[in-house]
Legacy VTK file of the C-alpha trace (Angstrom):
# vtk DataFile Version 3.0
C-alpha trace
ASCII
DATASET POLYDATA
POINTS 357 float
-0.032 -0.279 0.156
1.474 3.616 -0.582
1.782 6.301 0.951
-0.734 8.746 -0.662
-3.236 5.613 -0.211
-2.177 5.207 3.420
-2.661 8.827 3.932
-6.323 8.896 2.191
-6.984 6.976 4.688
-5.970 8.368 7.831
-7.799 11.484 6.347
-10.804 9.645 6.083
-11.031 8.593 9.643
-10.047 12.010 10.939
-12.527 13.067 9.257
-15.561 10.523 10.129
-13.819 11.146 14.121
-14.265 15.299 13.559
-17.811 14.384 12.067
-19.294 12.230 14.306
-17.772 14.729 17.026
-19.564 18.185 15.320
-23.426 15.978 15.405
-22.491 15.130 19.170
-21.603 18.616 20.144
-24.809 19.429 18.247
-26.998 17.043 19.282
-26.609 17.001 23.339
-28.829 19.468 24.811
-27.193 22.713 25.459
-29.063 23.314 29.085
-28.560 27.342 28.633
-32.025 28.689 28.216
-34.082 25.824 29.444
-33.191 23.247 32.107
-30.280 25.497 33.123
-29.483 22.719 35.892
-27.540 20.156 33.207
-24.904 22.729 32.821
-24.553 22.904 36.819
-21.565 20.178 36.834
-19.866 20.932 34.192
-19.184 24.686 35.244
-16.743 23.255 38.106
-14.194 22.462 35.672
-13.814 26.208 34.393
-12.526 26.907 38.134
-8.737 27.967 37.935
-8.073 28.177 42.075
-8.457 25.802 44.835
-11.462 25.800 47.531
-11.512 25.847 50.879
-15.408 24.384 51.306
-17.065 21.930 48.592
-20.714 21.300 48.794
-22.718 18.217 47.572
-25.847 17.450 46.886
-29.152 18.225 45.439
-31.375 21.336 44.794
-31.068 21.825 48.626
-27.348 22.700 48.229
-27.203 24.449 44.548
-30.028 26.700 45.289
-29.678 27.433 48.912
-26.083 29.019 49.965
-24.311 31.771 48.101
-20.500 31.130 47.834
-19.971 34.800 46.848
-21.896 35.544 50.354
-19.301 33.372 52.052
-16.308 34.932 50.013
-17.763 38.344 50.816
-18.430 37.768 54.322
-15.449 35.925 55.310
-13.097 35.110 52.767
-14.090 31.464 52.343
-13.730 29.947 49.275
-16.500 27.861 48.176
-17.801 25.713 45.048
-21.520 23.678 45.303
-20.853 20.290 42.958
-24.943 19.815 42.750
-27.184 18.340 40.639
-31.041 18.284 40.041
-31.948 15.240 42.716
-28.490 13.867 42.670
-28.151 11.085 44.569
-26.226 9.910 47.072
-23.811 7.745 44.724
-23.267 10.307 42.382
-22.295 12.714 45.024
-19.751 10.521 45.874
-18.281 9.747 42.926
-18.308 13.334 42.238
-16.143 13.693 45.319
-13.873 11.279 44.310
-13.439 12.873 41.489
-13.451 16.466 42.691
-10.125 15.144 44.911
-8.066 14.508 41.581
-8.525 18.229 41.056
-8.196 19.824 44.790
-8.221 18.719 48.216
-10.631 21.299 50.182
-10.808 21.623 54.056
-14.587 21.070 54.706
-16.919 18.916 52.607
-20.369 19.647 53.092
-23.235 17.372 51.996
-26.560 17.590 51.893
-28.830 14.535 53.568
-32.039 14.718 51.552
-30.630 12.498 49.153
-30.594 9.394 51.978
-34.208 9.171 51.180
-33.436 7.088 47.850
-31.855 4.206 47.650
-32.295 3.027 44.210
-32.139 4.827 41.013
-34.520 7.311 40.415
-35.197 8.652 36.590
-32.741 8.920 33.384
-33.329 12.952 33.035
-32.249 13.420 36.517
-28.946 10.951 35.981
-28.483 12.834 32.647
-28.675 16.372 34.642
-25.779 14.855 36.833
-23.851 13.026 34.764
-23.580 14.268 31.291
-21.527 17.360 32.620
-18.847 15.021 34.420
-15.881 15.064 32.107
-14.952 11.084 30.869
-13.044 9.142 33.946
-13.237 6.049 36.125
-15.346 8.443 38.349
-18.054 8.823 35.466
-18.279 5.538 34.531
-18.715 4.053 38.026
-21.253 7.169 38.735
-23.146 5.877 35.319
-22.899 2.104 36.506
-24.584 2.590 39.441
-27.092 5.116 38.448
-28.804 3.413 35.216
-31.999 2.129 35.086
-32.901 -0.989 33.800
-33.377 0.324 30.389
-30.131 2.698 30.479
-26.920 1.948 28.720
-23.353 2.449 29.709
-22.532 3.015 26.034
-24.652 6.059 25.564
-23.661 7.959 28.231
-19.921 7.676 26.986
-21.050 8.612 23.678
-24.001 10.586 23.972
-24.805 10.853 20.262
-26.246 7.615 20.434
-28.767 8.553 22.697
-29.665 11.736 21.595
-29.161 11.210 18.049
-33.090 11.486 16.978
-33.017 15.859 18.476
-33.267 17.138 15.317
-36.674 17.800 14.740
-36.151 19.318 18.306
-33.528 21.733 17.466
-33.467 25.039 18.590
-31.604 28.102 17.674
-29.549 27.591 21.042
-28.024 24.223 19.876
-26.306 26.464 17.408
-25.556 29.602 19.440
-23.583 27.270 22.302
-22.060 24.299 19.985
-19.022 25.258 21.110
-18.579 27.886 24.103
-22.053 28.432 26.296
-22.801 31.167 28.642
-22.149 31.031 32.622
-24.811 30.146 34.575
-23.965 29.742 38.075
-21.966 31.610 40.814
-19.443 28.600 41.941
-22.673 26.601 41.590
-25.126 28.262 42.901
-28.229 29.163 40.615
-29.479 32.121 41.474
-33.613 33.267 41.793
-34.562 36.762 43.053
-38.064 36.171 42.084
-40.491 35.629 45.601
-43.251 33.291 46.241
-44.236 33.455 49.807
-45.306 29.977 51.552
-48.336 29.555 51.925
-48.953 26.646 53.527
-46.596 23.689 55.330
-47.710 20.390 53.968
-47.353 17.738 56.238
-45.407 14.558 55.431
-47.623 11.577 54.411
-47.062 8.378 56.462
-44.507 5.783 55.335
-44.280 2.026 55.473
-40.645 2.413 56.901
-38.366 5.377 57.734
-35.420 3.364 57.359
-32.429 4.655 55.187
-31.862 2.120 52.692
-28.835 0.018 52.861
-26.950 1.393 49.411
-27.436 5.001 51.100
-25.619 4.164 53.895
-23.090 2.015 52.106
-21.942 5.700 49.963
-22.431 7.536 52.963
-19.822 5.495 54.747
-17.600 5.685 51.733
-18.066 9.379 51.965
-17.183 9.630 55.268
-13.839 7.149 54.330
-13.103 9.162 51.691
-12.878 12.143 54.006
-10.864 10.831 56.835
-8.462 9.330 54.244
-7.925 12.604 52.820
-7.309 14.421 56.165
-11.146 16.813 55.284
-13.845 17.754 57.469
-17.195 16.341 56.458
-19.904 17.655 57.839
-23.941 16.796 57.042
-26.820 19.188 56.581
-30.374 19.365 56.140
-31.304 22.498 54.227
-34.093 25.038 55.585
-36.281 23.769 52.617
-39.942 22.520 54.390
-40.433 20.414 51.053
-39.759 17.714 50.437
-40.736 16.882 54.239
-38.240 15.804 56.659
-39.300 13.378 58.773
-38.437 13.218 62.521
-37.093 9.863 61.901
-34.707 10.561 59.573
-33.442 13.028 61.715
-32.746 10.919 64.415
-31.059 8.798 62.265
-28.730 11.279 60.859
-27.730 12.447 64.449
-27.153 9.146 65.352
-25.021 8.594 62.586
-23.106 11.305 62.785
-22.399 10.821 66.472
-21.482 7.227 65.927
-18.815 9.115 63.375
-17.504 11.940 64.956
-19.566 14.285 62.559
-20.801 17.628 62.651
-24.653 17.784 61.321
-26.697 20.475 61.186
-30.233 20.442 60.475
-31.305 24.086 59.407
-35.407 23.433 59.729
-34.237 23.848 63.641
-32.582 27.051 63.006
-34.738 29.121 60.594
-35.323 31.677 62.887
-31.721 31.996 64.281
-30.365 32.277 60.301
-33.393 35.233 59.580
-35.000 33.093 57.061
-38.959 34.399 56.397
-40.550 32.531 54.201
-42.619 35.284 53.397
-39.841 36.866 51.285
-37.005 34.396 51.565
-38.111 31.620 48.769
-39.067 31.644 45.043
-41.474 28.526 44.956
-43.418 28.651 48.236
-40.771 26.951 50.071
-39.140 24.196 48.115
-36.220 25.910 47.882
-34.738 29.656 49.093
-34.036 32.725 47.275
-31.190 35.062 46.648
-31.794 36.474 49.951
-32.405 33.526 51.383
-29.181 32.005 50.637
-27.477 35.149 51.376
-29.218 34.720 54.912
-27.396 31.048 55.094
-24.202 31.545 53.735
-23.931 34.318 56.613
-25.131 31.772 58.878
-23.346 28.944 58.102
-20.161 31.041 57.052
-19.751 31.688 60.372
-20.032 28.126 61.698
-17.819 26.711 59.244
-15.185 29.700 60.410
-15.134 29.254 64.326
-15.318 25.204 63.910
-12.608 24.685 61.373
-10.007 27.497 61.088
-11.054 28.937 57.574
-9.088 31.324 57.046
-9.960 34.397 54.998
-8.001 35.293 52.089
-9.620 38.285 50.887
-5.726 39.243 51.428
-4.787 37.429 48.729
-4.427 39.640 45.825
-3.803 37.104 42.957
-6.852 35.061 44.319
-8.708 38.408 45.111
-8.882 39.168 41.368
-10.602 36.313 40.605
-13.195 36.325 43.210
-13.746 40.076 42.217
-14.878 39.181 38.678
-17.161 36.381 40.482
-18.614 39.365 42.756
-19.069 41.458 39.593
-20.704 38.559 37.265
-22.630 38.208 40.629
-24.496 41.179 41.112
-24.481 41.702 37.327
-27.145 39.258 37.056
-28.506 40.028 40.078
-29.537 43.417 38.561
-30.560 41.614 35.217
-33.104 39.735 37.257
-34.616 42.037 38.995
-34.877 44.249 35.790
-36.816 41.507 34.293
-38.933 40.785 37.469
-39.910 44.977 37.236
-40.612 44.798 33.301
-42.436 41.572 33.870
-44.830 43.263 36.699
-45.523 46.245 34.776
-45.940 43.759 31.403
-48.865 41.994 33.528
-50.013 45.091 35.343
-51.131 45.621 31.610
-52.158 42.645 30.918
-49.789 41.613 28.810
-48.078 38.282 28.965
-44.137 38.375 28.774
-42.613 36.265 25.791
-39.436 34.300 26.684
LINES 1 358
357 0 1 2 3 4 5 6 7 8 9 10 11 12 13 14 15 16 17 18 19 20 21 22 23 24 25 26 27 28 29 30 31 32 33 34 35 36 37 38 39 40 41 42 43 44 45 46 47 48 49 50 51 52 53 54 55 56 57 58 59 60 61 62 63 64 65 66 67 68 69 70 71 72 73 74 75 76 77 78 79 80 81 82 83 84 85 86 87 88 89 90 91 92 93 94 95 96 97 98 99 100 101 102 103 104 105 106 107 108 109 110 111 112 113 114 115 116 117 118 119 120 121 122 123 124 125 126 127 128 129 130 131 132 133 134 135 136 137 138 139 140 141 142 143 144 145 146 147 148 149 150 151 152 153 154 155 156 157 158 159 160 161 162 163 164 165 166 167 168 169 170 171 172 173 174 175 176 177 178 179 180 181 182 183 184 185 186 187 188 189 190 191 192 193 194 195 196 197 198 199 200 201 202 203 204 205 206 207 208 209 210 211 212 213 214 215 216 217 218 219 220 221 222 223 224 225 226 227 228 229 230 231 232 233 234 235 236 237 238 239 240 241 242 243 244 245 246 247 248 249 250 251 252 253 254 255 256 257 258 259 260 261 262 263 264 265 266 267 268 269 270 271 272 273 274 275 276 277 278 279 280 281 282 283 284 285 286 287 288 289 290 291 292 293 294 295 296 297 298 299 300 301 302 303 304 305 306 307 308 309 310 311 312 313 314 315 316 317 318 319 320 321 322 323 324 325 326 327 328 329 330 331 332 333 334 335 336 337 338 339 340 341 342 343 344 345 346 347 348 349 350 351 352 353 354 355 356
C-alpha cells in the first residue's frame, strides 16, 4: 500500500471522527436557557483556583447557599458540585473526582438524598452525569445510576442517545455549540423572585422510615474518603420545608453523626436563628430559597464553618482576590438583570400583557 493511499485512509478516519464529534456537540442538549441545571456540573472544570469548602448534593445545596456571600463576608472560597435530585452515589463519585483536582478543607453533604436507595429517573441522571468529564469516576457513577433500560455506552457517547433530536434543535443548539454562557455562581443557581409559603405540608405516613443499605454504604464511603484525605465532613439538612423531612430521618442522621464524630446541622431547626422569612426568602413556596434566603444561610453557616474548622480569611491574597472580584461582579450583574426582568414582567402583567420568552 503506497503512502498516498495510507494518507487518504488516515484523512478519511480523521474526517469521520471530526464529523461524529461535531454531531455529538450539536445534538446534546445545551442547558443554557432551558433546564439550566444540566450545566451546573461541568462549570466546575472552568475553575482556576482551589476551594476551602466543597458542597455536594441535590437542589438543597445549589439553590440554598451563596458561595459569593461566603467570600464577601468571610473570605471563604467554595464551590457547589450539586445537581437536580443528585443521588448519594453520584455525590460520592463527584467528590472522588473532585479530589483529583483539589483537596478542600471541608466537604458539606446535604442529607436529603438519603431517602433514595435506588436509581430514580434517566432525566435526572443526565443532568448530573452528562456534564462530568470522562473518567473512571464518571463510569462508576453511571453504572451505579442507570435505570434498567439505560446503557453505559449511551452515556460515554451521548450521540447514541440524542441522535434523534434533529426535530428538536433550536437556535440555542447552534449558538452554544462550542461555548456556553456561564449559568451559576460557583455552582449556585440564582433566583431573585419571591413566592411566599402559603401552607406547610404535612408528611404522609411511610411504611418504613429506615434509610436503605445502599445509601448508608455510600455515606460510609464518603466518611472514609474524607478521613483518608484529612478532610472534615459536615452533614447538613437545608431549611427547605418540602420535600418533608421526617423526625425519624433526622434522628438517624444525628445518631450517624455522633457515631462517626461528624457535625450534623438541621437548618429546619434554626430557621429563626438564620433569619429566614418564608414570606420573602423563597421563590417557590418553600422548596428552595431565593437569593436573599441563600445569602442569609451563607452568613450563618459561614460563621460556623469559619469558627469550627479554622478557615482563614483569604481576601488578603491579591491574586485570589482578582479572580473573586470577577465572580462578584458577575453575581451582582445577574442580580440586577433578574430584578429588571421582574420589574418589566410586573409592568407588563399590570397591562394585561403576557411576557414572551
